[in-house]
C-alpha positions in Angstrom: 0.0 0.0 0.1 3.0 2.3 0.5 4.4 1.7 -2.8 1.3 2.7 -4.4 1.8 6.2 -3.1 5.8 6.4 -3.4 6.9 4.6 -6.5 5.3 6.7 -9.2 6.2 9.8 -7.4 9.8 8.8 -7.2 9.9 8.0 -10.9 8.7 11.6 -11.5 11.0 13.1 -9.2 13.9 11.5 -10.9 12.8 11.8 -14.5 15.6 14.2 -15.6 18.4 11.8 -14.8 19.5 9.1 -17.2 20.3 6.3 -17.3 18.2 5.3 -14.3 16.5 2.0 -13.4 14.1 1.3 -10.7 14.2 -2.2 -9.7 11.1 -3.4 -8.0 11.2 -6.8 -6.2 8.0 -8.7 -5.3 9.4 -10.8 -2.6 6.5 -13.2 -2.2 4.0 -10.7 -1.4 0.6 -11.9 -0.7 -1.4 -8.8 -1.6 -2.2 -7.3 -5.0 1.2 -6.0 -5.8 1.6 -8.1 -8.9 -1.9 -7.0 -10.3 -1.1 -3.3 -9.6 2.3 -3.7 -11.3 0.7 -5.1 -14.5 -1.8 -2.2 -14.5 0.2 0.8 -13.5 3.8 0.1 -14.2 3.6 -1.3 -17.8 4.7 1.8 -19.7 7.7 2.2 -17.4 8.6 -1.3 -17.8 8.3 -0.9 -21.6 10.6 2.0 -21.5 13.1 0.3 -19.2 12.8 2.8 -16.4 11.3 0.0 -14.2 12.4 -3.5 -14.0 9.6 -5.7 -12.1 10.8 -9.1 -10.7 8.7 -11.5 -8.8 10.1 -14.2 -6.4 7.1 -16.3 -5.5 8.9 -18.7 -3.2 9.6 -17.0 0.2 7.4 -18.3 3.0 8.3 -15.3 5.2 10.0 -11.9 4.7 13.7 -12.0 5.2 14.9 -8.5 4.9 18.5 -8.9 4.2 17.9 -11.6 1.7 15.3 -9.6 -0.2 17.8 -6.6 -0.4 20.6 -8.8 -1.7 18.4 -10.3 -4.2 17.3 -6.9 -5.4 20.6 -5.4 -5.7 21.9 -8.6 -7.5 19.1 -8.0 -10.2 20.0 -4.3 -10.6 22.4 -3.4 -13.4 23.8 -0.1 -12.4 27.1 0.9 -11.1 25.6 2.6 -8.2 23.0 0.7 -6.3 20.5 2.6 -3.9 18.0 0.7 -1.7 14.7 2.5 -1.2 12.3 1.2 1.1 8.8 1.0 -0.3 7.4 3.6 2.3 10.3 6.1 1.3 10.1 9.0 -1.0 13.4 9.9 -2.7 12.8 13.6 -3.2 13.0 15.5 -6.4 16.5 15.2 -8.2 17.9 12.5 -5.6 19.5 10.3 -8.6 21.3 13.5 -9.7 22.6 14.3 -6.1 23.6 10.6 -5.8 25.7 11.0 -9.0 27.3 14.4 -8.2 28.2 13.1 -4.7 30.1 10.1 -6.0 31.8 12.0 -8.5 33.0 14.3 -5.9 33.7 12.1 -3.0 34.6 8.7 -4.7 35.2 6.1 -3.2 32.2 6.5 -0.8 28.9 5.4 0.2 25.9 7.5 1.1 23.2 7.1 4.0 21.3 9.2 6.4 22.6 10.3 9.9 21.8 8.0 12.7 18.4 7.8 14.5 18.0 11.2 16.5 15.5 12.0 19.2 12.0 11.0 18.7 12.9 8.4 16.1 14.0 11.0 13.6 15.1 9.4 10.5 14.0 5.9 11.9 12.1 5.4 8.5 14.9 6.2 6.2 17.8 4.2 7.8 17.4 1.6 5.0 18.6 4.4 2.4 22.2 3.2 1.3 23.9 4.1 -1.9 26.9 2.0 -2.6 29.1 1.1 -5.7 28.2 -2.3 -7.1 31.8 -3.4 -6.8 31.9 -2.6 -3.0 28.6 -4.3 -2.4 29.8 -7.4 -4.1 32.9 -7.3 -2.4 31.5 -7.4 0.9 28.9 -9.9 -0.1 26.0 -8.1 0.6 23.7 -7.8 3.7 24.6 -10.5 6.2 21.7 -12.9 5.8 22.2 -14.3 9.3 20.1 -11.4 10.4 16.8 -12.9 9.9 14.4 -10.4 11.0 13.8 -6.6 10.9 16.6 -4.5 12.4 20.5 -3.9 12.1 21.0 -5.4 8.7 21.7 -2.0 7.4 23.7 -0.7 10.4 26.0 -3.9 10.1 26.5 -3.2 6.1 27.4 0.3 6.9 29.9 -0.7 9.6 31.5 -3.2 7.3 31.8 -0.4 4.5 33.6 1.8 6.9 35.9 -0.9 8.2 37.0 -1.5 4.7 38.0 2.0 4.2 35.0 3.5 2.6 34.1 7.0 3.2 30.5 7.7 4.7 28.8 10.8 3.2 25.8 11.7 5.1 22.4 12.6 3.3 21.5 15.5 5.3 18.9 17.4 3.1 15.5 16.4 4.6 14.0 16.8 1.1 15.7 13.5 0.3 14.7 11.8 3.7 10.9 11.8 3.6 9.0 8.7 4.3 5.4 7.6 5.3 5.0 7.2 9.1 3.6 3.9 10.2 3.3 2.0 13.4 5.9 -0.7 14.1 3.7 -3.7 13.7 4.3 -3.6 10.0 8.0 -3.7 10.4 7.7 -7.4 11.6 4.6 -8.4 9.9 5.3 -11.6 7.7 8.8 -11.9 9.2 10.6 -15.1 10.2 9.8 -15.2 13.9 6.2 -13.8 13.6 5.4 -16.5 10.9 6.9 -19.3 13.0 5.6 -18.3 16.4 2.7 -20.2 17.9 2.7 -18.7 21.5 4.4 -16.1 23.7 4.4 -16.7 27.5 5.6 -14.6 30.4 6.3 -15.5 33.9 7.8 -13.9 36.9 11.6 -14.6 37.2 12.9 -12.0 40.0 12.3 -8.6 41.0 12.1 -6.3 38.1 12.8 -9.2 35.6 10.5 -11.5 33.7 11.1 -14.5 31.7 9.6 -14.6 28.2 9.2 -18.1 26.4 8.5 -17.9 22.5 7.1 -21.3 21.2 7.7 -21.9 17.5 6.0 -24.2 14.9 9.1 -26.3 14.4 9.1 -27.4 18.2 11.9 -25.2 19.2 11.6 -22.4 21.7 13.5 -19.2 22.6 13.5 -17.7 26.1 14.5 -14.2 27.2 14.9 -12.3 30.3 13.4 -8.7 30.1 13.9 -5.8 32.3 10.5 -5.5 34.0 7.5 -7.6 34.4 5.3 -7.5 31.3 2.3 -8.1 33.4 2.6 -4.5 34.7 3.9 -3.2 31.5 2.5 0.5 31.2 5.7 2.4 30.1 7.3 3.2 26.7 8.5 0.7 24.1 12.0 1.5 25.0 11.8 -0.3 28.4 10.9 -3.7 26.8 14.3 -4.9 25.9 15.3 -8.6 25.8 18.4 -9.7 27.3 20.1 -13.1 27.5 18.8 -15.4 24.9 18.5 -19.3 25.3 17.1 -21.9 23.0 16.0 -25.4 23.1 13.4 -27.7 21.9 9.8 -28.7 23.5 7.4 -31.4 23.4 3.5 -30.9 24.0 1.2 -33.5 24.9 -2.4 -33.1 26.2 -2.0 -29.9 28.5 1.7 -30.4 29.4 4.6 -28.8 27.5 8.0 -30.1 28.4 10.9 -27.8 27.5 14.4 -29.0 27.0 17.7 -27.3 27.0 20.0 -27.6 23.7 22.0 -30.4 25.5 18.8 -32.4 25.9 18.4 -31.9 29.4 15.0 -31.1 31.0 14.6 -27.2 31.7 10.8 -26.7 32.7 7.5 -28.4 32.6 4.4 -26.2 32.0 1.0 -27.4 32.6 -2.0 -25.5 31.2 -4.5 -24.5 34.0 -6.7 -22.5 31.6 -6.4 -21.1 28.2 -4.1 -18.1 29.4 -2.5 -19.4 32.3 0.3 -22.1 33.0 1.8 -23.7 36.1 5.5 -24.4 36.0 7.1 -27.2 37.9 9.2 -24.8 39.8 6.0 -23.0 41.4 5.8 -20.1 38.9 2.8 -19.2 37.0 3.2 -18.2 33.2 0.6 -16.2 31.3 0.1 -16.1 27.6 0.5 -12.8 26.0 -2.9 -12.1 24.4 -2.3 -8.4 23.7 -1.4 -7.8 20.2 0.4 -4.6 21.0 2.4 -6.0 23.7 3.3 -9.1 21.4 4.4 -7.1 18.6 6.4 -4.7 20.8 8.3 -7.6 22.2 9.0 -9.2 18.8 10.3 -6.0 17.2 12.6 -5.6 20.4 13.6 -9.1 20.0 14.4 -8.7 16.4 16.7 -5.5 17.0 18.3 -7.2 20.0 19.4 -10.2 17.7 20.4 -8.0 14.7 22.5 -6.0 17.3 24.3 -9.1 18.2 25.3 -9.8 14.6 26.4 -6.2 14.3 28.7 -6.5 17.3 29.9 -9.9 16.4 31.0 -8.7 12.8 32.6 -5.6 14.2 34.6 -7.6 16.8 35.8 -10.5 14.7 36.3 -11.0 10.9 34.7 -14.0 9.3 33.1 -15.1 6.2 29.7 -13.3 5.3 27.2 -15.1 3.6 29.6 -18.2 2.9 26.8 -20.1 1.0 26.0 -17.1 -1.3 23.8 -14.0 -0.9 20.5 -13.1 -2.6 20.2 -16.6 -4.0 17.0 -17.7 -5.5 14.7 -17.4 -8.6 12.9 -14.4 -9.9 10.6 -13.9 -12.9 11.4 -10.6 -14.9 8.6 -8.4 -16.4 5.9 -11.0 -16.0 8.0 -13.5 -18.0 7.1 -17.1 -17.5 10.8 -18.0 -17.4 12.5 -17.8 -14.2 16.1 -16.2 -13.6 18.1 -18.1 -11.2 20.5 -16.4 -9.1 23.1 -19.0 -7.8 25.8 -19.0 -5.3 28.4 -16.2 -5.6 
């Protein structure tokens, strides 16, 4: 729904620059994007201004993989990611071109997030040389959900000696404001999660257990008791993550640590309450807003861990390839295969 508002405006605002290519990747979208593209984008596709790709395979939205695929499908020497809710601003392509001529070799991105989440919605805007993108093997696809895939990529660019040029003009940094629910909708964890439970752990600390549809679970500690949560989103920050497997029979859920040892047994007392064998009580999180807040903070927490890992220790990024998969170009029936690189 955002793309319908932004893309045609972005095409118009950059019509004076050539050659310019808008690559639109439909990454398994379940809405009417394909139909809309056929109706509204055909003249731009026929002129080569827009190249439309459709990958019907993803079962969930994997941000870093989607960006890698879109970048690999692009043909330009300079690549720029533009989220669907972003407006480029008039003359943005010319501005990019002039900046690279003046500052080469460099990359471009907005300033960091400021007070009141200023520039939050444009953090995904990164302009980079194709050769640099390929040399760094793209965004780290071990970031499975929303958050920190772009900070990590920018950090690796800087670590490899590329100059960062900050996009400061607000005219180039406009976006459609929206709530955080959309940031994790159809994401990896949101799609896999079957239940979210919270129980008291100790003073000012709660334990959150996330049950997933492959019989694995995650547990986190959070800084305050979710049952009395009335404050800002910023206080709901996971810390310490543990994983394991679980088995459910009748009204009993048995949790096992990664080493196979039993961790905790939960017995369902009601639809929304479970008693643990260590005398604690866990409750199902039924508030959609609270669930989404936790899942967003969880995604940011795990993305941040990847960011600090990559900054601390050099290792292979995407050793099995990046942006791999198939995509159909401009409504063709023949798939393009992007293999391991």
